[in-house]
C-alpha positions as MATLAB code, in Angstrom:
seq = 'XXXXXXXXXXXXXXXXXXXXXXXXXXXXXXXXXXXXXXXXXXXXXXXXXXXXXXXXXXXXXXXXXXXXXXXXXXXXXXXXXXXXXXXXXXXXXXXXXXXXXXXXXXXXXXXXXXXXXXXXXXXXXXXXXXXXXXXXXXXXXXXXXXXXXXXXXXXXXXXXXXXXXXXXXXXXXXXXXXXXXXXXXXXXXXXXXXXXXXXXXXXXXXXXXXXXXXXXXXXXXXXXXXXXXXXXXXXXXXXXXXXXXXXXXXXXXXXXXXXXXXXXXXXXXXXXXXXXXXXXXXXXXXXXXXXXXXXXXXXXXXXXXXXXXXXXXXXXXXXXXXXXXXXXXXXXXXXXXXXXXXXXXXXXXXXXXXXXXXXXXXXXXXXXXXXXXXXXXXXXXXXXXXXXXXXXXXXXXXXXXXXXXX';
ca = [
     -35.964   16.193  -36.069;
     -32.540   15.219  -34.624;
     -29.852   17.924  -34.841;
     -32.233   20.495  -36.310;
     -34.547   20.050  -33.310;
     -31.622   20.387  -30.906;
     -30.411   23.578  -32.573;
     -33.918   25.020  -32.600;
     -34.384   24.258  -28.911;
     -31.041   25.876  -28.074;
     -31.883   29.007  -30.092;
     -35.288   29.330  -28.416;
     -33.739   28.850  -24.962;
     -31.091   31.473  -25.705;
     -33.674   33.925  -26.989;
     -35.819   33.385  -23.886;
     -32.836   34.002  -21.614;
     -31.902   37.194  -23.468;
     -35.453   38.550  -23.345;
     -35.771   37.885  -19.629;
     -32.359   39.386  -18.957;
     -33.242   42.427  -21.038;
     -36.302   42.991  -18.878;
     -34.304   42.812  -15.663;
     -35.946   39.528  -14.691;
     -33.388   38.214  -12.178;
     -34.220   35.514   -9.646;
     -33.668   36.000   -5.903;
     -33.709   32.562   -4.271;
     -35.115   33.814   -0.954;
     -38.038   35.573   -2.633;
     -38.621   32.610   -4.936;
     -38.639   30.251   -1.937;
     -41.228   32.424   -0.181;
     -43.524   32.259   -3.219;
     -42.924   28.505   -3.488;
     -43.880   27.898    0.155;
     -47.008   30.045   -0.198;
     -48.113   28.178   -3.327;
     -47.420   24.781   -1.737;
     -49.613   25.695    1.238;
     -52.354   26.783   -1.127;
     -52.211   23.445   -3.005;
     -52.420   21.472    0.240;
     -55.335   23.564    1.546;
     -57.343   23.765   -1.674;
     -58.997   20.366   -2.095;
     -59.949   20.964   -5.718;
     -56.413   21.846   -6.764;
     -54.943   18.990   -4.719;
     -57.311   16.466   -6.301;
     -56.701   17.820   -9.826;
     -52.955   17.531   -9.365;
     -52.552   14.195   -7.603;
     -55.612   11.964   -7.458;
     -58.001   12.710  -10.323;
     -55.413   11.891  -13.050;
     -54.933    8.407  -11.576;
     -58.676    7.925  -11.135;
     -59.443    8.996  -14.713;
     -56.682    6.830  -16.139;
     -58.113    3.771  -14.397;
     -61.662    4.586  -15.552;
     -60.615    5.326  -19.147;
     -58.413    2.250  -19.322;
     -61.151   -0.076  -18.122;
     -63.726    1.432  -20.489;
     -61.653    2.133  -23.616;
     -58.793   -0.379  -23.664;
     -61.083   -3.392  -23.812;
     -60.228   -6.744  -25.357;
     -63.441   -8.214  -26.727;
     -63.895  -11.888  -25.922;
     -66.570  -14.489  -25.319;
     -68.986  -13.151  -27.941;
     -72.159  -15.240  -27.846;
     -73.046  -17.078  -31.053;
     -76.405  -18.752  -31.659;
     -76.725  -21.757  -33.959;
     -79.303  -22.874  -36.514;
     -78.199  -26.389  -37.511;
     -80.276  -27.712  -40.406;
     -77.999  -30.721  -40.948;
     -77.226  -32.215  -37.515;
     -74.534  -34.483  -38.899;
     -71.194  -35.420  -37.377;
     -69.455  -32.780  -39.512;
     -71.901  -30.046  -38.493;
     -71.247  -30.872  -34.840;
     -67.502  -30.735  -35.534;
     -67.978  -27.337  -37.154;
     -69.787  -26.075  -34.052;
     -67.045  -27.454  -31.805;
     -64.425  -25.663  -33.917;
     -66.236  -22.347  -33.487;
     -66.277  -22.610  -29.702;
     -62.899  -24.162  -28.949;
     -61.438  -20.898  -27.590;
     -62.598  -17.958  -25.465;
     -63.299  -15.634  -28.394;
     -66.614  -17.220  -29.358;
     -69.143  -19.039  -27.200;
     -72.009  -21.032  -28.731;
     -74.720  -20.000  -26.292;
     -77.748  -21.760  -27.749;
     -79.719  -22.951  -30.749;
     -82.844  -21.841  -32.559;
     -85.239  -23.973  -34.566;
     -86.020  -21.554  -37.400;
     -85.273  -18.213  -39.057;
     -88.448  -16.787  -37.572;
     -87.291  -17.560  -34.042;
     -83.872  -16.063  -34.774;
     -85.487  -12.896  -36.151;
     -87.572  -12.470  -33.001;
     -84.455  -12.856  -30.836;
     -82.535  -10.316  -32.955;
     -85.413   -7.833  -32.621;
     -85.338   -8.209  -28.837;
     -81.509   -7.896  -28.702;
     -81.272  -11.383  -27.209;
     -78.627  -12.611  -29.682;
     -75.661  -10.900  -31.381;
     -74.638  -13.440  -34.037;
     -76.266  -16.408  -35.761;
     -74.552  -19.183  -37.735;
     -76.829  -21.070  -40.145;
     -75.643  -24.534  -41.221;
     -77.537  -25.660  -44.355;
     -79.064  -29.101  -44.953;
     -76.732  -31.795  -46.354;
     -73.739  -29.838  -45.017;
     -71.720  -32.951  -44.145;
     -72.742  -34.848  -47.255;
     -71.673  -32.084  -49.634;
     -68.331  -31.569  -47.878;
     -67.497  -35.275  -48.013;
     -68.380  -35.225  -51.708;
     -65.934  -32.371  -52.258;
     -68.604  -29.841  -53.205;
     -68.754  -26.247  -51.847;
     -71.207  -25.399  -49.073;
     -72.594  -21.966  -48.137;
     -72.707  -21.305  -44.381;
     -74.609  -18.123  -43.507;
     -73.584  -15.743  -40.720;
     -76.003  -13.068  -39.472;
     -74.825  -10.387  -37.025;
     -76.406   -7.478  -35.167;
     -74.917   -4.364  -36.796;
     -76.048   -1.939  -34.083;
     -72.760   -2.725  -32.322;
     -70.220   -2.578  -35.194;
     -67.207   -3.427  -33.028;
     -68.698   -6.652  -31.707;
     -70.129   -7.456  -35.151;
     -66.726   -7.144  -36.851;
     -65.132   -9.211  -34.097;
     -67.714  -11.991  -34.514;
     -67.441  -12.020  -38.324;
     -63.635  -12.142  -38.304;
     -63.429  -14.945  -35.759;
     -66.205  -17.031  -37.301;
     -64.508  -16.647  -40.692;
     -61.122  -17.599  -39.253;
     -62.410  -20.703  -37.460;
     -64.437  -21.719  -40.521;
     -61.404  -21.448  -42.804;
     -59.345  -23.581  -40.444;
     -61.977  -26.327  -40.426;
     -62.435  -26.040  -44.194;
     -58.719  -26.544  -44.748;
     -58.676  -29.564  -42.464;
     -61.750  -31.151  -44.092;
     -60.378  -30.559  -47.588;
     -57.164  -32.263  -46.553;
     -59.137  -35.256  -45.330;
     -60.951  -35.565  -48.661;
     -57.692  -35.316  -50.587;
     -56.004  -37.859  -48.355;
     -58.662  -40.413  -49.299;
     -58.423  -39.672  -53.004;
     -54.649  -39.319  -53.419;
     -51.538  -41.160  -52.382;
     -48.855  -39.970  -49.983;
     -46.509  -38.954  -52.819;
     -49.149  -36.808  -54.491;
     -50.113  -35.214  -51.178;
     -46.518  -34.191  -50.548;
     -46.512  -32.260  -53.822;
     -49.436  -29.998  -52.842;
     -48.081  -28.887  -49.483;
     -48.137  -25.166  -48.791;
     -45.447  -23.438  -50.886;
     -44.265  -21.361  -47.923;
     -44.579  -21.232  -44.156;
     -45.670  -17.789  -42.938;
     -44.495  -17.117  -39.399;
     -45.733  -13.922  -37.753;
     -43.953  -12.460  -34.757;
     -45.231   -9.308  -33.035;
     -42.603   -7.324  -31.150;
     -43.202   -5.516  -27.845;
     -46.829   -6.713  -27.537;
     -46.950  -10.351  -28.740;
     -50.623  -10.900  -27.873;
     -51.721   -7.554  -29.406;
     -53.364   -6.771  -26.085;
     -55.261   -3.473  -26.355;
     -54.553   -2.531  -22.756;
     -50.791   -2.853  -23.158;
     -50.889   -0.515  -26.151;
     -53.461    2.045  -25.053;
     -53.060    2.260  -21.260;
     -49.518    3.747  -21.306;
     -50.652    6.350  -23.849;
     -53.487    7.326  -21.506;
     -50.877    9.081  -19.363;
     -50.514   11.686  -22.113;
     -54.222   12.434  -21.772;
     -54.871   12.453  -18.021;
     -51.656   14.319  -17.167;
     -53.215   17.370  -18.808;
     -55.265   17.805  -15.636;
     -52.390   19.443  -13.695;
     -52.144   22.004  -16.514;
     -55.865   22.706  -16.143;
     -55.246   23.160  -12.405;
     -52.480   25.692  -13.171;
     -54.812   27.520  -15.538;
     -57.522   27.618  -12.862;
     -55.118   28.887  -10.188;
     -53.882   31.781  -12.330;
     -57.345   32.772  -13.543;
     -58.655   32.655   -9.965;
     -55.990   35.128   -8.843;
     -56.754   37.350  -11.827;
     -60.457   37.256  -11.006;
     -59.833   38.093   -7.335;
     -57.372   40.850   -8.235;
     -54.504   39.317   -6.248;
     -52.315   38.808   -9.318;
     -52.051   42.543   -9.939;
     -51.236   43.043   -6.251;
     -48.431   40.506   -6.498;
     -47.049   42.221   -9.599;
     -46.988   45.484   -7.617;
     -44.590   43.917   -5.062;
     -40.783   43.925   -5.486;
     -41.047   40.378   -6.910;
     -39.852   40.014  -10.473;
     -42.009   38.064  -12.867;
     -39.317   35.393  -13.114;
     -39.363   34.921   -9.311;
     -43.142   34.781   -9.340;
     -43.264   32.337  -12.249;
     -40.620   29.970  -10.862;
     -42.003   30.078   -7.326;
     -45.547   29.358   -8.450;
     -44.797   26.694  -11.063;
     -42.309   24.482   -9.160;
     -44.883   23.127   -6.633;
     -47.197   22.243   -9.506;
     -44.367   20.517  -11.374;
     -43.405   18.463   -8.303;
     -47.015   17.429   -7.642;
     -47.492   16.633  -11.319;
     -44.408   14.400  -11.379;
     -45.771   12.534   -8.353;
     -49.045   12.129  -10.235;
     -47.157   10.842  -13.294;
     -45.427    8.193  -11.160;
     -48.770    7.165   -9.620;
     -50.351    6.870  -13.082;
     -47.442    4.799  -14.374;
     -47.651    2.553  -11.302;
     -51.384    2.052  -11.887;
     -50.714    1.170  -15.531;
     -48.086   -1.397  -14.550;
     -49.648   -2.986  -11.473;
     -53.360   -2.797  -12.341;
     -53.324   -3.259  -16.119;
     -50.009   -5.137  -16.418;
     -48.618   -2.606  -18.887;
     -44.863   -2.924  -19.460;
     -42.348   -0.380  -18.190;
     -39.104   -1.197  -20.014;
     -37.483    2.242  -19.912;
     -35.639    4.294  -17.319;
     -37.600    5.843  -14.447;
     -35.211    8.809  -14.378;
     -35.779    9.427  -18.092;
     -39.524    9.056  -17.544;
     -39.430   11.825  -14.919;
     -37.223   14.037  -17.095;
     -39.449   13.749  -20.159;
     -42.593   14.106  -18.042;
     -41.173   17.398  -16.750;
     -40.562   18.339  -20.391;
     -44.234   17.639  -21.132;
     -45.384   19.656  -18.118;
     -43.265   22.588  -19.308;
     -45.203   22.580  -22.585;
     -48.595   21.977  -20.944;
     -48.054   24.631  -18.268;
     -46.778   27.067  -20.892;
     -49.986   26.528  -22.819;
     -51.982   27.060  -19.602;
     -50.131   30.330  -18.901;
     -50.789   31.507  -22.447;
     -54.504   30.730  -22.213;
     -54.685   32.463  -18.818;
     -53.587   35.769  -20.347;
     -56.819   35.899  -22.369;
     -59.254   34.622  -19.716;
     -60.718   36.634  -16.835;
     -63.183   34.232  -15.175;
     -62.747   30.805  -13.588;
     -65.758   29.454  -15.473;
     -64.304   30.423  -18.841;
     -60.926   29.064  -17.745;
     -62.413   25.680  -16.819;
     -64.336   25.410  -20.085;
     -61.327   26.388  -22.195;
     -59.089   24.064  -20.192;
     -61.203   21.024  -20.983;
     -61.789   22.103  -24.598;
     -58.130   22.802  -25.375;
     -56.439   20.097  -23.287;
     -58.654   17.039  -22.842;
     -60.762   16.943  -26.005;
     -57.898   17.397  -28.510;
     -55.720   15.112  -26.377;
     -58.391   12.430  -26.522;
     -59.149   12.565  -30.248;
     -56.059   14.010  -31.978;
     -52.999   12.839  -30.042;
     -52.734    9.403  -31.660;
     -53.850    7.362  -28.653;
     -56.503    5.465  -30.611;
     -55.785    6.281  -34.265;
     -52.460    6.991  -36.022;
     -51.800   10.636  -36.868;
     -50.982    9.580  -40.444;
     -54.657    8.655  -40.966;
     -55.845   12.225  -40.271;
     -56.499   14.883  -42.953;
     -53.707   17.428  -43.418;
     -55.566   20.183  -41.560;
     -56.151   17.916  -38.559;
     -52.502   16.809  -38.631;
     -51.492   20.461  -38.380;
     -53.817   20.979  -35.429;
     -52.505   17.826  -33.721;
     -48.916   19.082  -34.021;
     -49.724   21.980  -31.649;
     -51.040   19.708  -28.885;
     -48.464   18.771  -26.190;
     -50.099   15.353  -25.805;
     -49.188   14.352  -29.382;
     -45.391   14.084  -28.957;
     -45.854   12.835  -25.392;
     -47.835    9.825  -26.675;
     -44.800    8.867  -28.787;
     -42.527    9.374  -25.778;
     -44.628    7.289  -23.384;
     -45.120    4.414  -25.820;
     -41.476    4.404  -26.805;
     -40.227    4.552  -23.226;
     -42.682    2.215  -21.492;
     -43.442   -0.336  -24.215;
     -40.223   -0.361  -26.256;
     -37.752    0.702  -23.577;
     -36.310    3.439  -25.792;
     -33.703    5.867  -24.523;
     -33.172    9.571  -25.085;
     -31.390    8.916  -28.393;
     -34.631    7.551  -29.882;
     -36.939   10.033  -28.116;
     -34.866   13.133  -28.816;
     -37.134   14.532  -31.537;
     -40.468   14.592  -29.612;
     -38.603   15.715  -26.471;
     -37.128   18.734  -28.258;
     -40.502   19.505  -29.815;
     -42.065   19.644  -26.340;
     -39.189   21.779  -25.055;
     -39.580   24.239  -27.919;
     -43.350   24.427  -27.428;
     -42.939   25.020  -23.699;
     -40.300   27.737  -24.025;
     -42.121   29.625  -26.775;
     -45.529   29.569  -25.067;
     -44.042   30.483  -21.682;
     -42.134   33.410  -23.196;
     -45.201   34.692  -25.039;
     -47.272   34.372  -21.851;
     -44.676   36.343  -19.824;
     -44.547   39.096  -22.445;
     -48.344   39.316  -22.618;
     -48.647   39.442  -18.829;
     -46.049   42.204  -18.761;
     -47.941   44.187  -21.416;
     -51.381   43.756  -19.829;
     -50.339   44.380  -16.226;
     -47.380   46.689  -16.585;
];
């Protein structure tokens, strides 16, 4: 996006300023401060709003992170050893020499294994055939069977991949032993691996799910303050107090600024609490600047609150506002923002829908800032996208409020 995004953001900001100025929307600091104090008192007195702004985002992030960002380990594997040779025992030891797989027991027959599968007592079974060791020492191929419970595909794939990996490692080692007995040192040197593949993973060397997903969770749970803003506005519309406020000498700019600032401040506090929970509870990295984190979080809240204001212009009841808030903020943020699956894997229509969700660019910002330690130069494009979204939706909301009320 780069320079084009910057120019677009500047044009939108200039247009917004001209439209507000054309409508006589000046800001008196004393009046704005009075609205700000009133709204702050309301937030502190209203337990639901206070919890939605400050505590529930942290609570949900912890719950989601524990339940969704899980690293599978210690999958139980049952054994059916029809050979019981030294090599079959070595094969079993190879399977269970790390924390990924645990050989939890043995069965005596297929029938027993089938009964245990039917009762969900075992998840994976490794069947070692008769004459396993004899055939390997003779240099002949051996078929080892792996049976898994497919009702849990994630665990099944994990078990298959790790059993296959450990089996290949042992197979390579055993083949090398056979060759070493049949060939001399000079001949062995000729058949060494033609290349040495060395894999290095940047930013998350252990490919830990929590370190990749937990920071992105902030882009999901920090939608809750926007839902709180939506609820506050719809509540005043439902009670008729919003029209009364518009009838006062307050300009809409004074009303908007005075009402939104307390929510922004509380939301930034919530963002810091969520980031602290990610770092200190889940050991997620925070390699970027805290000041930039606050700045770009405010940018996200501008877009999210603008979307909340826009939705509020079409909603008249708190019930409808709550339902729409969860449908338009949390559900798309959960499935379409790129937290779990890359946006590039989505169909074109879904990609278009994802581009209108504030959480989508904020996921890129959070991951880039916290995990990679990127600065504003690298995060400029999603930041300007959020700014443009926020300004446009806020302007449209102000114009619609003016039309409906005035």
